[in-house]
TORVOTOR-192918 format. One record per residue (C-alpha): residue in three letters; x, y, z. Coordinates in steps of 0.001 Angstrom, whole numbers, padded with zeros to 6 digits, always signed. Example, Ala and Ser with C-alpha at 12.3 -4.5 7.8 and 13.67 -1.06 7.14 Angstrom:
2
ALA+012300-004500+007800SER+013670-001060+007140
//
This chain:
295
MET+137300+155928+078512ASN+137749+157255+074986THR+135286+156144+072356ILE+135626+155888+068611GLN+131905+156061+067900ASN+132126+159672+066764SER+135769+159558+065686PRO+136522+156417+063675PRO+140266+155882+063288ASN+141982+156725+060059VAL+144320+153912+058995VAL+147442+155197+057237ALA+150790+153786+056151ALA+153328+153842+058972ALA+155766+155466+056542MET+153749+158679+056892LEU+155122+159090+060424SER+158737+159847+061292HIS+160980+157173+062744GLU+161208+159198+065947ARG+157434+159320+066281LEU+156996+155616+065514ALA+159643+154600+068057ALA+158122+156803+070741PHE+154656+155436+070010LEU+155805+151802+070229ASN+157381+152557+073602GLN+154112+154081+074737VAL+152013+151163+073489TYR+154209+148574+075192THR+154488+150346+078545ASN+153638+147819+081294TYR+153401+145012+078720TYR+154679+141545+079582LEU+157818+142322+077547PRO+158310+146117+077615ILE+159913+147739+074583ARG+162280+150691+074705LEU+163563+151918+071354ASP+165046+155156+070134ALA+164729+156169+066499GLU+168072+154619+065519GLN+167183+151305+067156PHE+163780+151342+065463VAL+165401+151808+062056GLN+167825+148973+062828MET+164936+146702+063838CYS+163089+147448+060604TYR+166222+146699+058591THR+167028+143499+060479GLU+163521+142050+060194ASP+162688+143487+056740VAL+159792+145583+058027ASP+158129+147556+055233LEU+156771+150790+056690ARG+154877+151469+053465LYS+152776+148368+054072SER+152679+148674+057864VAL+149802+150670+059324VAL+148997+153156+062058ALA+145535+154096+063338LEU+145088+157829+063844ILE+142373+159705+065673ASP+142582+163463+065143ASP+146110+162890+063764THR+147167+161221+067026PRO+148435+157609+066822VAL+146344+155158+068838GLY+147299+151827+067245ILE+150000+150209+065114ALA+150772+146989+063225LEU+154099+146417+061475LEU+154467+144101+058486ALA+157739+142500+057394LEU+158131+140860+053992ARG+160388+138107+052636GLY+159414+136588+049332VAL+155870+135208+049623ALA+155935+135233+053438GLY+155067+138026+055821TRP+155552+138555+059546VAL+153367+140776+061701CYS+155021+142434+064689GLY+154608+145445+066914VAL+150817+145129+067042GLY+149424+147333+069778VAL+146777+149856+070771LEU+147050+152545+073425GLU+145329+151432+076617PRO+142502+154025+076603TRP+141521+152891+073090ARG+141629+149138+073564ARG+138650+146775+073167GLN+137083+149035+070551GLY+137975+147116+067405ILE+141091+149082+066433ALA+143460+146093+066550ARG+141027+144069+064432ARG+140798+146832+061855LEU+144590+147101+061661MET+144999+143340+061285GLU+142298+143108+058599HIS+144138+145857+056731ILE+147386+143869+057024GLN+145669+140719+055751ALA+144225+142572+052773THR+147652+144065+052036ALA+149195+140595+052215GLN+146803+139290+049615THR+147341+142260+047327ALA+151109+141748+047630GLY+150740+138074+046701LEU+151871+136700+050043GLN+151019+133088+050816THR+151464+133179+054581LEU+151495+135607+057478TRP+153334+134650+060656LEU+153186+136215+064092GLU+153906+135408+067715VAL+151695+136091+070708LEU+152667+135598+074329ALA+150832+132697+075944GLN+149368+134948+078639ASN+147998+137436+076100GLU+144601+135771+075902ALA+142878+138751+074290GLY+145428+138912+071485LEU+145267+135160+070908ALA+141465+135265+070721LEU+141571+138079+068139TYR+144073+136279+065915GLN+142066+133071+066059GLN+138957+135000+065004LEU+140969+136275+062046ASP+141778+132679+060999PHE+145305+132494+062353SER+146073+128976+063538TRP+148576+127655+066065GLU+151749+126262+064537ARG+154015+125627+067558ASP+155373+127239+070716LEU+158516+129382+070867LEU+160462+129829+074100VAL+162330+132743+075649LEU+165144+131367+077806THR+167270+133033+080481LEU+170286+132036+082559GLU+171508+133654+085775PRO+175070+135037+085790GLY+177713+133147+087734THR+176448+129728+086684PHE+179804+128740+085169ASP+183416+128873+086368PRO+186120+130552+084292GLN+187723+128043+081938PRO+189846+128176+078780LEU+188324+127175+075485PRO+188099+123383+075182PRO+189902+121514+072391GLY+188206+121968+069043VAL+186416+125218+069970ALA+187738+128481+068550PRO+186459+131979+067716ALA+185208+132385+064158SER+183683+135114+062045SER+179923+135395+061698GLY+180202+134958+057951VAL+182128+131706+058270VAL+179658+130074+060644LEU+176563+131326+058831ALA+177793+129635+055671HIS+176802+126410+057476TYR+173355+127668+058541ALA+171271+125703+056043ALA+173195+122461+056473PHE+173092+122548+060276HIS+169405+123418+060753ASP+166742+120732+060451VAL+163897+122686+062131ARG+162264+125713+060473ALA+163489+128906+062097PRO+160999+131565+063228TRP+161291+134969+061594GLN+163785+136634+063969ARG+166107+133618+063847GLN+166067+133207+060076LEU+169253+133560+058065ALA+168101+136881+056604SER+167818+138454+060066LEU+171208+137103+061111HIS+172896+138293+057917HIS+171556+141806+058442ARG+173299+142028+061822GLN+176272+139726+061420ARG+178789+142516+062033ASP+177388+142881+065556PHE+177883+139234+066488ARG+180613+137029+067885ALA+180881+133337+067164LEU+182500+130183+068468ALA+182888+127218+066145PHE+183461+123567+067009TRP+185897+121826+064680GLU+186774+118198+064126GLY+189993+118517+062186GLU+189234+120894+059317ARG+185477+120254+059392MET+183149+122561+061297ILE+180448+120568+063067GLY+178699+123296+065072TYR+178659+126929+066136VAL+177095+129411+068523LEU+176429+132975+067371TYR+175918+135629+070053HIS+176466+139184+071223LEU+176859+140852+074616GLN+174008+143073+075776HIS+172632+144265+079113GLY+174797+141889+081119ASN+173923+138820+079042HIS+175255+136588+076340VAL+172396+136955+073870VAL+172401+133755+071823MET+171201+134563+068321ASP+171710+131118+066823MET+173187+127759+067729ALA+173432+124914+065263VAL+175140+121532+065027ASP+175416+119129+062113PRO+172283+116920+062349GLU+174337+113926+061250HIS+176785+114202+064122PRO+176332+111275+066553GLN+176880+113486+069621ARG+174964+116536+068553LEU+173789+117565+072028ARG+177269+117157+073515VAL+178652+119514+070876ALA+175913+122078+071635ARG+176543+121879+075388THR+180282+122276+074818LEU+179711+125421+072750LEU+177401+126994+075320THR+179729+126100+078175ALA+182708+127569+076319MET+180824+130799+075640HIS+179744+131243+079255SER+183046+130117+080786ALA+184860+132954+079035ARG+182590+135511+080795PRO+180868+133754+083720ASP+179921+137148+085184LEU+177335+137483+082422GLY+173997+135735+082199GLY+172311+134229+079169TYR+169274+135119+077081THR+167778+133843+073857ILE+164412+134350+072174ASN+162063+132221+070132VAL+163746+128852+070445PRO+161250+126405+068912ALA+159868+123989+071487ASP+160675+121202+069020ASP+164281+122309+068509PRO+166488+119234+069045LEU+169127+121446+070707LEU+166735+122821+073347PRO+167953+120258+075962ALA+171451+121742+075620PHE+170082+124998+077043THR+167842+123530+079719GLY+170520+120998+080732LEU+172816+123922+081531ARG+170192+125590+083744TYR+168617+127925+081244ARG+165010+128357+082316ILE+161901+129095+080301TRP+160995+132699+081064GLN+158286+133286+078473ARG+156352+131123+076034GLN+154979+132428+072753HIS+152500+130825+070387GLU+153627+130983+066769LEU+150561+131482+064573VAL+150134+131368+060814TRP+147498+132703+058448LYS+147338+131383+054906ALA+145995+133664+052214ALA+143485+132077+049875GLY+141397+133610+047137PRO+140262+137218+046893GLY+138805+137401+050394ILE+140347+137321+053824GLY+140954+133930+055364ASP+140550+130410+054034
//
């Protein structure tokens, strides 16, 4: 096993490395992880744009100019989101992840951030323990849901449901959401990629009461957002109708969606249509206070 006793890592801004090198390193770090990552340089750049990752404030740990660890930091206003935290397997359990995270926390305070958010898979006990030691606290659970293809029969769109543009449905985002969205499902992320998405809207006369926003990828309908007017008396029925309409148009495809809050009132629309919980993530938050790290 490698040791850092004689070669302490040098922590540098991720922007010092090329996009190609950062993408390749992330792939290497997440090999054999619970959720493997495969990105090329173009996809890495798109991810950074979509999630507002700042490579100047993100960090990489180098030993002899070779990357051994990484932590990416995204910024929106006074909030930050930490993603892509990882250390190469031969260098794990030697304090590198802690050093990277402490650097991120210090950067957050210098930048005037009030909160840092992150997600950690429920089975990643080592990661959860580290974040708790760094004063991150549990906020709620987020669910990754999947659906097998062939669950639905081909059907025409039901009355009231029609294709719509991403821009039209996202204009209703704030009014239709009554649960705080996690970082990757926030309006900013959706706006950054809206040209890639398709949408179905549910109308009652000239009033939109709900929508589902999605794209097709790897044999799945990837649901990016689904929202229904909280004041509608049959909110779940509207959500189920939208999901059914989406899948009935292409029943050969499965379904996939990430980071649905466990307290989302529309979650039963997914599970009632045989979506299953594939992964569970803990959403954690760290609140900056004072000149030091932690509360």
